[in-house]
C-alpha positions in Angstrom: 14.3 15.8 -10.6 14.3 17.3 -14.1 18.0 14.8 -15.3 15.5 11.6 -15.5 12.3 10.9 -17.1 9.0 11.0 -14.4 7.1 8.0 -13.8 4.2 8.1 -11.4 2.3 4.8 -10.9 -1.1 5.0 -8.7 -1.4 2.7 -6.7 2.2 2.4 -5.7 1.9 1.5 -1.7 2.8 -2.6 -2.3 2.0 -5.1 -4.7 1.7 -4.7 -8.8 2.3 -0.5 -8.3 5.5 -0.7 -6.3 6.7 -3.7 -8.4 6.2 -1.4 -11.5 7.9 1.4 -9.6 11.0 -0.5 -9.0 10.8 -1.9 -12.6 10.7 1.6 -14.0 13.5 3.3 -11.0 15.9 0.5 -12.7 14.9 1.8 -16.1 16.1 5.2 -14.8 13.1 6.9 -13.8 12.4 9.3 -10.6 9.2 7.4 -9.2 6.3 9.4 -7.9 4.2 7.0 -6.1 0.2 8.1 -5.5 -1.9 6.5 -2.7 -4.7 6.3 -0.6 -2.5 4.9 2.2 -0.9 7.9 3.9 2.4 6.9 5.4 2.5 3.7 3.8 2.9 5.1 0.7 6.1 7.6 1.7 7.8 4.8 3.4 7.7 2.8 0.7 8.7 6.0 -1.6 11.7 6.5 1.4 12.7 2.6 0.8 12.8 2.7 -3.1 15.3 5.9 -3.3 16.7 7.4 -5.7 14.5 10.5 -4.8 11.4 8.4 -5.1 8.7 10.9 -4.1 5.1 9.2 -2.7 1.7 11.3 -2.1 -1.1 10.3 -0.6 -4.7 10.7 -3.3 -7.5 9.3 -2.8 -8.1 7.9 -6.3 -11.9 8.3 -6.3 -11.8 12.0 -5.5 -11.1 13.6 -8.8 -10.4 17.1 -7.2 -7.7 15.2 -5.2 -6.7 13.5 -8.6 -6.8 16.7 -10.3 -4.6 18.4 -7.2 -2.0 15.9 -7.1 -0.7 16.5 -11.0 -1.0 20.3 -10.4 2.1 19.4 -6.9 3.6 17.6 -9.6 3.9 19.6 -12.4 4.7 23.2 -9.9 7.2 20.6 -7.8 8.5 18.3 -9.9 8.1 19.3 -13.7 5.8 16.9 -16.5 5.5 12.9 -16.2 7.2 11.0 -19.1 5.7 7.5 -18.7 2.0 6.5 -16.2 1.3 3.6 -14.9 -2.4 3.7 -14.1 -2.7 0.5 -11.5 -4.7 2.2 -8.6 -8.0 -0.2 -8.5 -10.4 -2.2 -5.9 -12.6 -4.6 -6.4 -15.1 -5.0 -3.4 -16.8 -8.2 -4.0 -20.5 -8.8 -3.4 -23.6 -10.5 -3.8 -24.9 -9.4 -8.0 -28.6 -9.0 -6.8 -27.9 -6.8 -3.0 -24.4 -5.0 -4.5 -24.9 -1.8 -4.0 -24.8 1.3 -6.6 -22.7 3.2 -4.7 -20.2 0.5 -4.3 -20.2 0.5 -8.0 -20.0 3.3 -8.3 -17.0 3.7 -6.1 -15.4 1.3 -7.9 -15.8 2.7 -11.7 -14.6 6.0 -9.7 -11.4 4.2 -9.0 -10.9 1.7 -11.6 -12.1 3.2 -14.6 -12.5 7.4 -13.9 -9.6 8.1 -12.2 -7.6 6.6 -15.5 -9.5 8.8 -17.9 -8.9 11.6 -15.5 -4.8 10.7 -14.6 -4.6 9.8 -18.7 -6.4 13.4 -19.5 -3.7 14.6 -17.1 -0.7 12.9 -17.8 -1.2 13.4 -21.5 -1.5 17.4 -22.0 2.0 17.0 -19.5 3.5 15.2 -22.1 2.5 17.1 -25.1 2.9 20.9 -23.1 6.7 19.7 -22.8 7.2 17.9 -25.8 7.8 14.8 -24.4 7.1 11.1 -26.0 5.5 9.9 -23.2 4.2 6.1 -22.3 1.3 5.2 -20.4 0.2 1.7 -19.4 -2.9 0.7 -17.8 -4.0 -1.8 -15.3 -7.0 -3.6 -17.1 -7.0 -7.9 -16.2 -8.5 -10.9 -17.7 -11.7 -9.9 -16.2 -12.2 -7.2 -19.6 -12.1 -10.5 -21.2 -14.0 -13.5 -18.7 -15.8 -12.1 -15.9 -16.9 -13.7 -12.3 -20.0 -13.2 -10.7 -19.2 -11.9 -7.5 -17.4 -9.2 -9.0 -19.6 -7.2 -11.2 -18.1 -3.4 -10.8 -14.6 -5.0 -11.3 -15.2 -7.0 -14.6 -17.3 -3.5 -16.1 -14.4 -1.1 -14.8 -11.9 -3.9 -16.5 -13.7 -4.3 -19.9 -13.6 -0.4 -20.0 -10.1 0.7 -18.6 -9.5 -1.9 -21.9 -11.5 0.3 -24.5 -10.3 3.7 -22.8 -7.0 1.9 -23.9 -7.4 1.3 -27.8 -9.6 5.3 -28.3 -7.0 7.0 -25.7 -4.2 5.5 -27.7 -5.9 6.4 -31.4 -6.6 10.3 -30.1 -2.8 10.2 -28.5 -1.0 8.7 -31.2 -0.7 11.6 -33.3 1.6 13.0 -30.1 3.9 10.5 -29.8 2.4 9.4 -27.0 1.3 5.5 -26.8 -1.1 4.2 -24.6 -1.2 0.2 -23.8 -2.3 -2.0 -20.9 -1.9 -5.0 -19.3 -4.4 -8.0 -17.8 -3.1 -9.6 -15.1 -4.2 -13.4 -14.3 -3.7 -14.5 -10.9 -0.3 -12.5 -9.5 0.7 -13.4 -5.5 -0.7 -10.0 -4.2 -2.8 -8.9 -1.7 -5.8 -9.6 -3.4 -5.2 -12.8 -3.9 -4.2 -13.9 -0.6 -7.4 -15.3 0.4 -7.4 -17.7 -2.1 -3.5 -18.4 -1.7 -4.7 -18.7 2.2 -7.4 -21.7 0.8 -6.2 -24.7 -0.5 -9.3 -25.4 -3.1 -9.8 -22.0 -4.0 -5.7 -22.4 -5.0 -6.9 -25.6 -7.2 -9.5 -24.6 -9.2 -7.2 -21.0 -9.6 -4.6 -23.2 -10.6 -6.7 -25.4 -12.6 -7.8 -23.0 -15.2 -3.8 -21.5 -15.6 -2.0 -23.7 -18.0 1.1 -22.9 -16.9 -0.2 -24.3 -13.0 1.6 -21.7 -10.9 0.2 -17.6 -9.8 2.0 -15.4 -10.9 4.2 -12.7 -9.4 4.0 -9.4 -9.1 7.7 -8.7 -10.5 6.6 -10.2 -14.0 3.8 -7.7 -14.3 5.9 -4.8 -13.5 8.7 -6.2 -16.2 6.0 -6.1 -18.7 5.2 -2.6 -17.8 8.5 -1.2 -17.7 8.4 -3.2 -21.0 5.7 -0.9 -22.4 7.0 2.2 -21.0 10.6 1.7 -22.6 11.9 2.4 -26.3 11.4 -1.6 -27.2 8.1 -0.9 -27.7 8.2 2.4 -29.8 5.5 0.8 -32.4 2.8 -0.8 -30.0 0.1 1.2 -28.6 -3.8 0.1 -28.3 -3.0 -3.6 -26.8 -4.0 -5.5 -23.7 -0.9 -7.2 -23.1 -2.3 -10.5 -20.9 -0.1 -11.7 -18.6 -2.1 -15.1 -16.7 0.2 -17.8 -17.7 -2.5 -19.1 -20.6 -5.4 -18.8 -18.6 -7.0 -17.0 -21.8 -6.3 -19.4 -24.1 -7.4 -23.0 -22.2 -10.7 -23.8 -23.5 -11.6 -27.2 -21.8 -9.5 -29.2 -19.5 -9.6 -33.4 -20.4 
């Protein structure tokens, strides 16, 4: 693997994570996928080819995350790019929302982003790599949905963590940015896509009048990792078909 830069993508077995992996592989990276879906992540890596590796990791488990980085360092070498994509929503009624669910969402969506960023950055600094880290945020870092309070809180946290870590790592020539998807055609959107009324509501808030694709997110992530984005750090790029800019419709 030493001849090509290594890109680690968490939550990489499907959807946006897989799209990021494909885009980075096309740009010349060797891919390491981390996902809780045992078997699926290994199959996905095998289908990617190019020496891709699939690791089974529960990103809510800090010991497991640390062990993953230890394994990568020992078996493959330092990562040059990290995509913190693993995430869950766990919807529920706010008044009945359990603290356990709230903390689980934050552990995956925010705590693992901090820990993975820190571990990857240490690798990059020690190896003298000008690295790039991309965090998966959401339009819900700026707007909110009442049924996913933990998700919204976590993505707001990701936005600020992106800024803070970008400032801290800039002296080491490590860039940190985030991508904030809108409505994207993934498993998380399956329920909306299957419900004509719900889909119409989503599209009414999307000026481009369509659902985005995972590839469109992957391509933006690949851009942010690339040298074409060499003077961009601390930013969240919203890929939402214009949703955040919409005030009202007539």
